[in-house]
MARDREN-149085 format. One record per atom (N, C-alpha, C): x, y, z. Coordinates in steps of 0.05 Angstrom, whole numbers, plus 5000, padded with zeros to 4 digits. Layout:
! MARDREN-149085
XYZ ...
***
This chain:
! MARDREN-149085
696732248019 698832058027 698931828007 701331807995 701631597975 702231337989 700831127981 701330867992 701530667969 703130467973 703330257952 701030067956 700229937934 697929757935 698829477928 699829337949 700929077944 699028867933 696428897939 694528697930 693828727900 694528957888 693728997861 696129027842 698528987852 700828997834 702328737836 703628667814 705128417815 707928477826 709528267828 712028287842 714028477828 714028467802 715928637787 715328927792 712728997793 712029277798 712729357826 712329177845 713029237873 716029287875 717629117863 720529137866 721629387852 720429467829 721429687815 720129957822 718329947842 716830177849 718430357868 720230517856 721730727871 723430597893 724630367888 726330247908 729230257899 731030307917 733830297910 734730007907 737029957894 737929677891 738229537918 739129687938 739429557965 736729457976 734729627972 732129557982 730929327966 731429327940 730429107923 731728847932 734328847937 735828607945 734728507971 734228687990 733128618016 730328498013 728728617995 726028517991 725928237980 727528187959 727627927947 728727717967 730827797982 732027608001 730027528023 728627738033 726727688054 724527488046 723427528022 721227368013 722127098002 724427087990 725326837979 726126648002 726626748025 727326578048 724926418057 722526518050 720126378059 719326158040 719326218014 718326027996 720225947974 722726047974 724525967953 724526147929 722326277924 722026457901 720626707911 721126927898 719727177905 717127177889 715127047900 712627007886 711127277883 709327277863 707727517860 705927557884 705327347898 703527367921 705027457946 707627527944 708927637967 707527897976 705727997959 704128227967 702528167992 702027907998 700527848023 702227928047 704827888045 706827978065 706327858093 705227618095 704927488121 707727418131 708027448157 710627368170 710527058172 712726938162 713026648165 715926598175 716126448197 718826378207 720126188188 722526258178 723926088159 726025908171 726725958196 728825798210 727525548221 728225318210 727025068218 727625008248 730025078257 730725028285 728925178304 728325438297 726525588314 723725468314 722825378290 720125258289 720025018306 722024848305 722024598321 722124658351 723624858359 723724938387 721025038396 719725208379 717025308386 715025088388 715224898370 713324668371 713824498396 716224468404 716824318428 715724458453 715924728453 714824888475 711824848477 710524858454 707624818454 706924528462 708424338452 707924058458 708224008488 710124138501 710624098529 708224198546 706824408536 704524508551 702024348544 701824248519 699524088512 699623808525 702023698526 702423438539 704323468562 703423588585 705223638607 706423378618 708823388626 710323158636 709523108665 707622928669 706622878696 708622718712 710522588699 712622438713 715322568707 716322728726 718822878721 721222688717 720922438725 723222258722 723622168693 721522208676 721722128648 723322338634 725122258617 726822448603 725222608583 726122858577 724823028558 724622908531 726622748524 726622628497 724122448492 723222318513 720822158510 718322328507 718322558520 716022748518 715722858490 717922898476 717823008449 716722818429 716522568436 715522368416 712422378414 711122518432 708222538432 707322688407 705422568392 704422698368 702322908375 702223128360 699923308362 697423168352 695123248363 692623138352 692423188322 691123018307 690923048278 689023278271 687423368291 685423578285 685823808303 685424048292 685524298308 683024458302 681824558323 679524748321 680525028328 679925218311 680625498316 678025658318 677325738342 674925898347 675626198348 674526348330 675226638328 672726808332 673127028348 670827198355 669327078378 667327228388 665827128411 664326868404 662926868382 661326638374 663226388369 665226428353 667026208346 668526098371 669426278388 670826178412 668926038431 666426128433 664525988450 663925708440 663625678413 663125408402 665425228406 667925328400 670225158404 670625088434 669925268451 670025218480 667924998487 665625008475 663524808479 664524528471 665824518448 666924258438 668924148458 670824318466 672824238486 671524148512 669524288520 668124228545 666623958543 665323908520 663823668517 665723418516 667923458502 669923238501 671023178529 671623388543 672623358570 670523228588 668023318585 665923208602 665522908596 665822828570 665522548563 667522378578 670022468577 672122318591 671722318621 670822548631 670422578660 668222388670 666022368654 663922188662 665021898663 666521828644 667621558642 669421508666 671021698673 673021658694 671821718722 669221768723 667821818749 669122048765 669722268750 671022488764 668922698774 666422658767 664422838777 662922708801 662222868820 660622758842 657722748833 656022618849 653222568841 651722828836 652223038852 650723288849 651323418822 653823428815 654623558790 653623388766 653623128770 652722958748 649722998743 648123008764 645223048761 644723328748 646223518756 645823788745 646423788715 648623658707 649423668679 647523498662 646423288673 644623118657 642123268649 641423488662 639123638655 639623818631 642123858624 642724028601 642723858576 641323958556 640923798532 643523718518 645423908513 647923828500 649423608515 649523638541 650923428557 649423168556 646723188556 645122948554 645622808528 645922968506 646522848480 649222708480 651222848490 653922728489 654122478506 652722488529 652822248547 651422008534 649122068523 647621848510 649021748485 650121938469 651421868445 653921708450 655321768472 657821628478 657421398497 654921338504 654321118522 655821138548 655421368562 656921418586 655321358612 653221208609 651721128633 653220908648 652620888673 654020688690 652620418688 652720298665 651520028662 653719838652 653319598659 655319398651 654819298623 652519368611 651819258585 653419378563 654119628566 655619768544 658219868554 660119888536 662719998543 662820278531 663720478546 663820748535 665920778513 665520978497 667421028476 668721298480 671121328469 672621578473 672421748447 671921998451 672322188428 675322248426 676222318402 678822428400 678822708413 681122788422 681223048435 682823238417 681423428403 682823608385 684323818400 686223938387 687524178397 685624408392 685124578411 683124788409 684525058414 684325238394 685425508397 683125708397 683125878417 681026088420 682326358416 681126518398 682226788393 680026998390 680427228401 678527448399 679927708402 678927918388 680028188392 678728318416 678928188438 677628278462 679628238485 680228448499 682328438519 681628228541 679028178545 678228018567 677327738559 678427628537 677527368528 678227158549 680627178561 681326978581 679526988605 678927238614 677127268637 674327168631 673427228606 670727138598 670526828599 672626698591 672626408591 673026298619 674926418633 675626318660 673226338679 671626548677 669426588696 666726498684 666826358661 664326248651 663725998667 661325878663 660625638678 662525408672 663525408647 665325188640 668025218653 668825478656 671425518668 671525478698 669225528711 669225518740 668925238751 667725058735 667124788745 669224578738 669824418758 671224168754 674024198743 675224428745 677924468737 678324438707 676324498691 676424448662 678824588649 679124848655 681224998641 683924898649 684224808673 686824708682 687424428671 685324258669 685723988661 685823948631 684324108616 684324068587 686624228575 688924108575 691324258567 691524288536 689724158522 689724188493 688324438483 687224598502 686024848494 687825078501 688325258481 690025488485 688525738477 689125948492 687826208487 689826388473 689026498450 690826678435 690226968445 691927058462 691627328473 692827528454 691127668440 692027858419 691528148427 691028188453 690228448463 692328668459 694828588457 696928798453 696728938426 695428798407 694928928381 692429088382 690428988394 687829128396 686228998419 685029168435 683729068459 680729118459 679629228437 676829318439 675029198418 675628978406 673828868385 674129008359 672528928339 672529038313 670129218307 668529268327 666229448323 664229358302 663929088300 662028978281 662629048252 665129108246 665929168219 668128968210 667428788192 669328578184 671928698172 671728918158 674129028146 676129108167 675129198191 676929268213 678129018225 676428808228 677428548238 679528438220 679128458194 681028358174 683628518176 683428778179 685828948180 687428888205 686028858227 687428798252 688828528251 687428328238 688628068234 691128088217 691028258197 693328298179 695728408195 695128598214 697328698231 698528468247 696828308259 697728088276 699427898260 698627828236 699927628220 702327738204 702527998202 704828118188 707128188208 706528178233 708428258253 710228028261 712828078264 714727878273 713827768300 713627508302 712627388327 714527438350 717027488345 718927548367 718327818380 716827988367 716328248377 713728258393 712428038397 710028028414 710827998443 709528148460 710128118489 709027858500 706927748487 705827498496 707527268484 709127138501 711026938492 709626698479 707226638487 705826408476 705126438447 704926688437 703926728410 705826598390 708426618394 710326508374 710126208373 709426078396 709025788395 706525718379 704425858384 701925808370 702225868340 703626088334 704026168306 705625958291 707725848304 709325638291 707625398286 705725338304 704025108300 701925148278 700625378278 698425438259 699525508231 701625668231 702525788205 705125658195 707225678211 709925608202 710225318195 708925138210 709624858208 707524688195 705324798185 703224638174 704324458151 703924198153 704824018133 707523888137 709023978158 711623858162 711423618181 713423448181 713323208197 713023258227 714223478237 714223528265 711423618275 709723698257 707023778264 705123578251 703923398267 702323188256 699423268251 698623508257 695823598252 695423628222 693223518213 692623528184 689923658178 688223678197 685623808193 685324048211 684524268199 684124518214 681324628209 679824678230 677124788227 676925058240 676325258224 676025538234 673025588239 672425638264 669625678271 669125978277 667026088265 666626378268 663726448259 662926678268 660326788259 660726968236 659126938215 659427108191 658227378196 656527408215 655127658219 656627858237 658727768250 660127948268 662328098254 664028238269 666228378257 668928228262 669328138286 671828008293 672227748278 670427558283 670727288271 670527308241 668627448230 668227468201 670627588188 671827788201 674127918189 676727768193 677127648217 679627518223 679927238210 677727088209 677926808201 679126768174 678226918154 679326878127 682226968125 683027168141 685727268140 687627058153 686726938175 688326718187 688526488168 686326418155 686326198135 688226248112 688226498102 690026568080 692926558088 693526638113 696326628123 697226338124 695526168133 696325878135 696725758107 694825828089 695025718062 697525828048 698226088053 700526208041 703126068050 703226018076 705625878086 705825598076 703625468074 703625188064 704325178035 703125348019 703725347990 706525437984 707525618001 710325707997 712225468000 711725298020 713425068024 713124868001 710624847991 710124657969 711824727944 712024987939 713525067915 716425117920 717325077944 720225117950 721724867943 723224877922 724624637913 727524617923 728324807939 731024807950 731324577970 733824477972 734324277993 734424418020 732924308039 732824438066 735524418080 736124628095 738624618111 738024478137 738924228139 738324068162 740923998176 740823998202 743023888217 742123618230 743923498245 743223238256 740823248275 740423468289 738323488309 735623498296 735323648273 732623678262 732223518236 734223348230 733923188205 731323018207 729823018185 727322858184 724923008193 725223258203 722923418212 722123628192 723523658170 722823868151 720423798135 719723978117 717223948101 717523718082 715623538083 715123338063 712223368055 711623348029 708923408020 706923238034 705323348051 703123218065 700723388062 698623298049 696223468046 695023538073 694123778075 692523868098 689723948087 687723918104 685024008096 684124218116 683424448106 682424658124 679524728116 677924788136 675124858130 674325078149 672825268138 671525468154 668825348163 668025388187 665325308196 663925578202 662225658184 661125928183 658225928193 657726088213 655026108224 653726348211 651626298195 650226508181 648026628198 647526888196 645427008213 642626928203 640626978221 637926928213 637127118190 635727008170 634727168148 632127298156 630327138167 627727238175 627327178205 626827388220 626527358249 623627428255 622127228265 619327268271 618827478292 620727508310 620427698332 620927988324 621928038300 622628308292 624728298271 625328528259 627328538238 630128498250 631728338236 634528298245 636128548237 638328588251 640128798245 641228768216 640928968200 641828958172 644828908171 646329018191 649228988190 650028698191 648528528204 649228238205 649128118177 647028198162 646728098135 649028198117 649628458120 651728578104 654428448109 655028408135 657628288142 657827998131 655727848134 655727578123 656027578093 654627758080 654727778051 657527848041 658928018056 661728088049 663527838050 663227688072 664927448075 664327248052 661827208045 661127018024 662127107997 661827367992 662727477966 665727457964 667127517985 670027497985 670927207980 669627017994 670426737992 669926637964 667626697952 667026597925 668926717905 669726967908 671627087890 674326947892 675126877916 677726737920 677526447909 675226317913 674826047903 674826047872 673626257860 673626277831 676526287821 678126467833 680926497824 682426237827 681926097850 683525857856 682625617838 680025577835 679025337823 678425357793 677625597784 676525607756 677825817739 679226007750 680226237734 682826167720 682626027698 685025947683 684726047654 683526277651 683126387624 685726427609 687726517624 690326567611 692226337611 691226107622 692925867624 695525927638 695426107657 697826187672 698026007697 699625787695 699725597717 702425587730 704025797726 706625797739 706325837769 708525787784 708425797813 707426067823 708426287812 707626547821 704626597818 703526497795 700726537790 699026377810 699826127816 698325967835 698426087863 700726187870 701026307897 699326557900 698826697877 697326937878 694326887880 693526637877 690626567877 689926377899 691026407922 690326227944 687626307955 686326117968 683826177982 684126088011 682526198030 683126148058 682725858067 680825718055 680225448064 679625278040 679925018043 679124828022 676124838018 674624868041 671724868040 670725048062 668225138059 667025298080 664225188086 663925068110 661424948118 659525168127 657025158118 655125358123 653025248142 652625388165 650625298184 648925548191 646325528186 644525748191 643925778220 643826018230 643026068258 640026028262 638625978240 635725928242 635125638251 637225478255 636825198263 634925178287 635525338307 633925308331 631025388326 630625588309 627825678304 626225458290 627425328270 626025108257 625524878276 627524828293 627224608312 624924658331 624624908341 622424978359 619824978344 619725068319 617225068304 616224778300 617924598295 617124318290 616624168317 617424288339 617024168365 614724298380 612924438365 610624568377 611424768398 613724898394 614525098414 613625378406 613825558424 613125838419 615725988413 616226048388 618726168379 619226438392 617126578399 617426858409 618526858438 618426628451 619226618479 621726448483 623226408462 625726258465 627926438475 629326338495 631526498506 633826508486 635026738482 637126768462 639526598468 640126558494 642326388501 641726098495 639226018498 638425748491 638725698461 638025898445 638325878416 641225828409 642925988421 645825968415 646925698424 646025608448 647025358459 646325118441 643825118431 643024888415 644224898387 644525138376 646025168351 648825068354 650025128377 652725038383 652824728385 650724618396 650624328398 650524198370 649024318352 648824208325 651524218312 652924438315 655624468303 657524268316 657324228342 659024038356 658623758345 656023688340 655423418329 656923378303 656823578285 658123548259 661123528262 662223688279 665123678284 665923398294 664423298313 665023028324 665122818302 663122828285 662922618264 665122638244 665822888236 668022918217 670622838229 671022908255 673522838268 673822528270 671722398279 671922108282 672221968256 671222088234 671421958208 674221948197 676022118208 678722118198 680822068220 679822018244 681721988266 683621758262 686121808270 688121588269 688321478297 689521248299 689621108325 691121278346 693021438338 694521598357 692721818370 690421868358 688622078369 687121968394 687021708397 685521598419 687221528443 685921478465 687221378488 688721128481 691121078492 692720848484 691320588489 689420578508 688020328514 685220318501 684720518484 682020538473 681020288459 682620198439 681719968423 681619708440 683519688458 683419448475 680919438492 680219668504 677919678521 675319648505 675219778482 672719778467 672319518450 674519368447 674319128431 673619168402 674719378390 674119458363 676119348344 675119248321 676919158300 677419388281 679719508283 680319748267 680319688237 680619428230 680619358202 677819388189 675719408205 673019438194 672319728188 674019908196 673420198193 674420298167 672720458153 673520588129 673920888135 676520978135 677121248144 677021438120 676721698128 677221918109 679622058119 681722058103 684122218112 683922498100 685922658107 685922938098 685922958068 687222768055 687322778026 684622718014 683022528026 680322478017 678622728018 678722868040 677123108043 678123328024 680823348021 682023548004 681023507975 680823257966 679923207939 676923207935 675423167957 672523127955 670923377961 672023557978 670423787986 671824037979 670324217966 671424487959 669124677958 669724927964 667625137962 665625117985 663325237981 661225238002 660124948006 659724878031 658824608038 656524628058 654424468055 652324448074 652424168087 651024138109 651123878124 648323778128 647923518123 645423378130 646123168151 644423158172 645222988195 642722858208 643022608216 640922468232 642322238246 641022148268 642021918283 639721768295 640321518301 638221338312 639521158333 637821098353 638720898373 638420618360 640320448365 640220178354 638420008372 636319888361 634619718377 636219468387 635419378410 636719138421 636518898403 634418898386 634118678367 636518648349 637718878343 640018868325 642418748338 642318728365 644618618380 643818338391 641918208377 641117938383 639817918411 638418118419 636918108444 634018168437 632318188458 629518238453 629118498439 627218508420 626718748405 625318958422 626219208418 625019438432 624019638412 621619728415 620519928397 621320208406 622720348389 623820608398 622920838380 621620788357 620820998339 617921058342 617221298335 614321378335 612721198317 614021098295 612520928277 612520638286 613820588309 613820328322 615120118304 617220198290 618819998275 620619848294 621019598289 622619438306 625619458299 626219498274 629019508265 629719778254 632219808248 633120068237 631820118211 630720358208 629420448183 631320638169 632920538150 634920698137 633620908120 631220858109 629821058094 629121298111 628121238135 627321448154 629821608163 632021468168 634421598176 635321798155 635321718130 636121898109 634222128107 631622078109 629722298107 630122508129 630522408153 630922598176 633422758172 635422648158 637922798154 637523048136 635723028117 635223248098 632823418106 631523338128 629123488137 629823758148 627823928153 628324168168 629524098195 631124268207 632324208233 630124148254 630623948270 628723858290 630123708312 628823678334 629823518356 629123228353 631023058359 630422768362 630222718392 627822668401 627322648430 628622398442 629122198425 630321948434 633321988439 634622108419 637522128421 638522398432 636622588435 637322858444 639023008423 639122918399 640623048378 638923248363 640223448351 638823628332 639523528305 637423458290 637823338263 636923528242 637423448217 636523608195 638723738179 638023908161 639924028142 640824298153 643324368149 644524608161 643724858147 642924838122 642225078106 639924998087 637725128089 635425048073 635825118043 635124928025 635424987997 633625207987 631225227997 629325427990 627825518015 625925708012 624425808035 623125578050 622925608076 622225378094 619425268087 617425438081 614825338074 614825168049 616125258029 616325108004 617824848008 620024868023 621624628028 620124418044 618524508063 617024318079 614924168062 613724318043 611824198025 613123998006 615524067996 616923887978 617723637992 618523658018 619323428033 616923238038 614623358043 612223198047 611523048022 611723167999 611223027974 613222797970 615722847978 617822647976 617022397993 616022458017 615222248035 612722098025 610722258016 608222138007 608621967982 610622027966 611021877941 613221657945 613421557969 615221337975 618121397967 619021637977 621721727973 622521757943 620521847928 621121907900 622122197898 624622237890 625822507891 625322677867 623222617851 622722757826 622723067830 621423147852 621223437857 623723547871 624723407891 627023507906 629523527889 629923327872 632523327857 632723547836 630423687831 630523907812 631324167826 631424167853 632424407867 635424427862 636324667857 639224707851 641024597873 640124617898 641624517921 642424227917 640624067905 641223787900 642223737871 640923867852 641523817824 644323897816 645324117828 647924227820 650124167839 649623967856 651723887875 653923727860 656423807865 658623677850 659723437864 659623427891 660623197906 659323177933 659022937943 658022887970 659922707985 660122748011 661622578028 659722478050 659322218052 657522108072 659121958093 658522018118 659821888141 657821738157 658121478158 656321308174 657821218199 656721278222 658021208247 656320988260 657620768267 656220538279 657320478307 655620378324 656620288350 658120018347 659719958366 661219708366 659219478366 659819268351 658319018350 655819048333 655219288322 652919308304 653819278275 652519108260 653319068233 651219188214 651919378199 650119498180 649819308156 647319238151 646819038130 647519148102 648118958085 648719028057 646319168044 643919078051 641419198039 641119488049 641719538074 641519808085 643519998072 645919898068 648020058055 647220118027 646119928013 645219967985 642920167984 641120158003 638920348004 640020628008 641920658025 643120918030 644421028005 645920867991 647220947967 645121017945 643020867945 640920917925 639621187930 639121257955 637921517961 639821737953 642421707958 644321907951 644521937921 644521717906 644721727877 642221857865 639921807876 637421917865 637122207871 637922297895 637422567903 639622757892 642022647887 644222807877 645022697849 643522757829 643922617803 646422707788 647622927795 649823037779 652523047795 652722887815 655222887831 657422757815 659722887814 662022777800 663422567819 663222617845 664722447864 663022397888 663022147897 661722077922 663721927939 664022007964 665921877982 664321778007 665121548018 663821438041 665921378063 665121418087 666721338110 665021168129 666120958140 664720788159 666320788184 665120908205 666520938231 665320748251 666820578263 665820378282 666920428310 665120438329 665920458357 666320738367 665620938351 665921218361 663421328372 661221178371 658621278382 657021038390 655221088409 653320868417 650920858399 650621058381 648321068363 649421048334 647520998316 648221008287 647621288278 649421418264 649021688254 649821708225 648521888211 649021938183 649622238179 652022298169 652822568163 653422578133 652122758118 652622798090 653523078085 655823108073 656923378067 656423428037 655023648032 654023718005 655723957994 657123917972 659124107964 658124287941 658924537943 658724747922 655824847918 653924667913 651224757907 649924927928 650624917954 649425087974 649625387967 651525467950 651725747943 649325837926 647725647916 645325717901 642825717918 643025677944 640725687962 639725967966 637225987974 635926257978 637526427998 638226308021 639526468042 642226578032 643726408018 646426488008 646126727989 644426697969 644126917950 643027167962 641227137981 640027367995 642127538009 644027398023 646027538038 648027678019 648827547998 650727677979 649527927966 647027897958 645728127945 645328357964 644628297990 644328508010 646928668013 649128518013 651728658016 652428827991 651928717967 652628867943 650929117941 648329097947 646629337946 647429547965 648229467989 648829668010 651529798006 653529637999 656229737999 657429797972 656229707950 657329757923 655429917905 652829897909 650930007890 651130307888 650930407864 650630697861 647830787870 647531037876 645131127890 642531047876 642531037849 640130967835 639230677839 640930517850 640330227852 640330127881 640530297900 640930207928 638330117941 636030217933 633630167949 631330037933 631729967907 629629827893 630629537887 629129407871 629729117866 631229077840 632329287828 633729247802 636129067805 637729107826 640128937829 639228647836 637128617852 636128357859 635528197833 633928317815 633128177791 635528147772 637328347772 639628327754 641428097762 641828057788 643527837798 642427577788 639827537788 638727287778 639227257748 639027477734 639627467705 642527407700 644327527716 647227487712 647827187715 646527047734 647026767739 645826597717 643426667708 641926497690 642726537661 643326777653 643726837625 646026687612 645926637586 648026487573 650626637573 650526897570 652927057571 652827257593 655127307605 655227497628 656327767618 654627967617 655328237608 656528387632 659128387634 660328517657 660028827657 659428937634 659029227632 656629317649 654529137651 652229207667 653029237697 654929077706 655929097733 657329367736 658929447717 660329707718 658329937719 656029907706 654030127706 652630147733 652329927748 650729937772 652429967798 654929877797 656529867821 658830067820 659630157844 662030317846 664530137845 666830257842 669330097838 670029937863 669630057887 670429917912 668129927932 668129747950 666129747972 666529997989 664430088001 664430318018 663830228047 665930198064 665430088091 663730278108 663530538100 662030728116 659030658115 658230488096 655330428093 654230258115 656030128130 655029958153 655930068179 657430298179 658330418204 656930688207 655730728230 654230978235 656131188246 658331228231 660331428240 661931508215 663931678219 665531778197 667831588191 667631438169 669631248161 672331378157 672431618147 674931748140 676331848165 675031848188 676331908213 677331648226 676031428221 676831178233 679331068218 679331088192 681430978175 684231048185 684931308189 687731378197 688431278225 686431238242 686931128269 688130848267 686930688250 687830408248 690430398232 690730568212 693230558197 695630658214 695030838232 697230928251 698030688269 696030538278 696630298294 698430108278 697830068252 699329888235 702329988234 702730248230 705430358227 706930328253 705630358276 706930348301 707730068309 705929878303 706429598310 708329458291 708229528265 710029418245 711629648235 713929688247 715529928241 717229868217 715929838194 717229788169 715529888146 716330098134 714830228113 714330038089 716229858084 715929668062 713629468066 712829438091 710629248097 708029388103 707929648099 705429798105 703229728085 700829678095 698429628079 696229818088 695129958069 692930138075 690329988077 688430088093 685829958093 684529968066 685130178051 684030188024 684829948007 687129828013 688129607997 686729348002 685229328024 683829078030 680829098026 679929328015 677129348007 676529147984 674229037984 673428877962 672829057938 673328967914 672929127890 670629017874 669929177853 667829087835 668628827821 671228787817 672128537806 671528297824 671528347850 670828127869 667928037864 666228237860 663428167855 663128017829 664628097808 664527957783 665427667786 667627627801 668627357805 666627187820 665327307840 663327157855 661027067837 660227247819 658027177801 658926957781 661426977772 662526767754 662526497768 663126497794 663026237809 660226137810 658326307817 655526227818 654526117791 655426247769 654726157742 655825877737 658325837746 659525577742 658025357756 657225397780 655725197796 652925167784 651725387776 649025367764 648925197739 651125187725 651325027700 652624757704 653124677728 654424427733 652524187725 653624007710 652223767703 654323557694 653523307693 655323097684 654022947661 655622817645 654622647624 654922357634 652822207631 652821927640 654821767623 656121577636 658021407621 656621227601 657421237577 656221067556 658120837549 657020607545 658620367537 659420397508 661920377503 663020387476 664020107468 662920007446 663519737439 664219717409 666119547403 666719487375 665219237365 663619127383 662218887377 659218917375 658319157368 655519207365 654519117338 653218887337 652418777311 650318937297 648719087312 646619237299 647419497286 649919567290 650819827280 651319807250 650620017235 651120037207 653120257201 654920197183 656920397175 655820547152 655520807157 654420977135 656821097120 656721057094 658921157077 658221417063 655621487063 654821727049 654221677020 654421427009 654021366981 651021346976 650021476956 647221466948 646521206934 644221096942 643320846928 642620906899 643320726882 642620756854 644320956839 646321066854 648021266841 650121136826 
***
């Protein structure tokens, strides 16, 4: 069966590939309606609604459900003025949807505690749960007159899964059954995609990706689920326009699964494609009086994947190899896309079509290891072999929620808060240093790791009697200790109930623990730590300091913090800081570490595991030749791509992670594609979305680029240097 290969041919080839003039005209017209030009990347073929009126109607429908009109006497025109939250969380797959659900639940619980909507029995039950205890303590939700509670912003939350029963799973979970959460939290929406596929992706990311491609290539008007076109217009069609005020999008998913790992990057690419198409569309929009002012005006958006990596070493037994393979595929694919987008300018081809052909799914991808709970239990004298798997997932979810909260509050605009928030909290908004979407867009790219710690502010800092709260019995805030705990192995803070530490270890845990001890013993001298590639090759850091209301961070403490960052990250090109006041009852430090995490042990291990399993020729599948060669490819001065050709097959083989006949599965899914998208011009074969040997080469080139990252210190250039001698080259005595 002959199929066209849209991902490997440019636009001219597609148009001239056995198409009649009528078909060519239709093809160009269809795609130029989206972006103004028939870009080479029209091979992505994502459906994008081009009618601005339809987009605005869909957004209004979504807005009416997110902000229900509790007073029917108020006219609809007033209801339309409500802005969408500036942040949206998209949880994909079982893991991603559970985490996004946790975030929504915790935000809802915080408001509910404040509004006294829980009875005493429910309150006592929830206080026993560590995540709720953290959120209550962090937001100062106790019933005391001494402190005023703070509000979190409430993000829009989208949950999606290739599982027919996702709504039932959520509705009958503990969160869904208690306190009317699903009914009351109207900012959470479930993406019911079961009409496309109802049985999951079978732990195969390529199937999850293919099913996502079907969903995103299909005309939204042809979905039986009426809500999908509203959600699609919000996520894809309208990103960046005035009518959609959301500017930050976080995709949460597990890298080791099939659904989330496969769907997430496809959804991200569809959003980026729609956004970039608008950016390069120079035509004057067709506006009428009703929609005037709502069309696209260039507004940067920042999108990030929040990627949960599987355990590398499981003390209780060997982890499923498929989890490592799936995660490695996602990482390899992302690095290849990042290379194309950020560095691949060999041909100096910077025209619109070229840029559109090199989009990547997110601006950045935050990496969080699922080993967090294991390290936390090890440092807490726990018995790792007897930890409940649900507890591990719950606490890992809490760590992720903490990071999301801090990033959200660092960029939150006043419209994200309750209208009486600032009046009640008594906060001077002028003292806050925000990070907007453009700050993050310019500061964060590629793989990102997180370092986090928080401390309770002693009463002494608030001009009351001093209270000793640290194990070291310090009376005041120890900024050195706060910074150290943020880069430490993951651990519990028993005072704040937070999970602190670094989200992805730079090196093996035993070696890292020893390096940290030397750092501490040598009075925070980073001589050893800063030589680790994780720190040495970091291109940029973003630090978010969150302070409670009325607490003033001293100039000395801020200088100490900057000094630690400068010493530990010697080659950063860019450092950004945010100061958030009044969003937490504690002081917290979040540091986002860009690009260099791809040189960590876990990251490289997962990529190599995938390459060996799915690309390697038989002679290289089971020994360490590829392992050692990968290190040589990264370190060597020159990259000999021919060696890759000798060791790897041209395309990945999905059958290597499926214990069944791939060639029997493939036509089943392709038939589904043809039936659901009844248009031969838009057909894509599964073969066309396989990763190629070129993807591996691009991923290696990205790793090489980061491995060689360094900066030159600024030198003072002066015309007034009296000691300088001008050498003319004339010989003395000549």
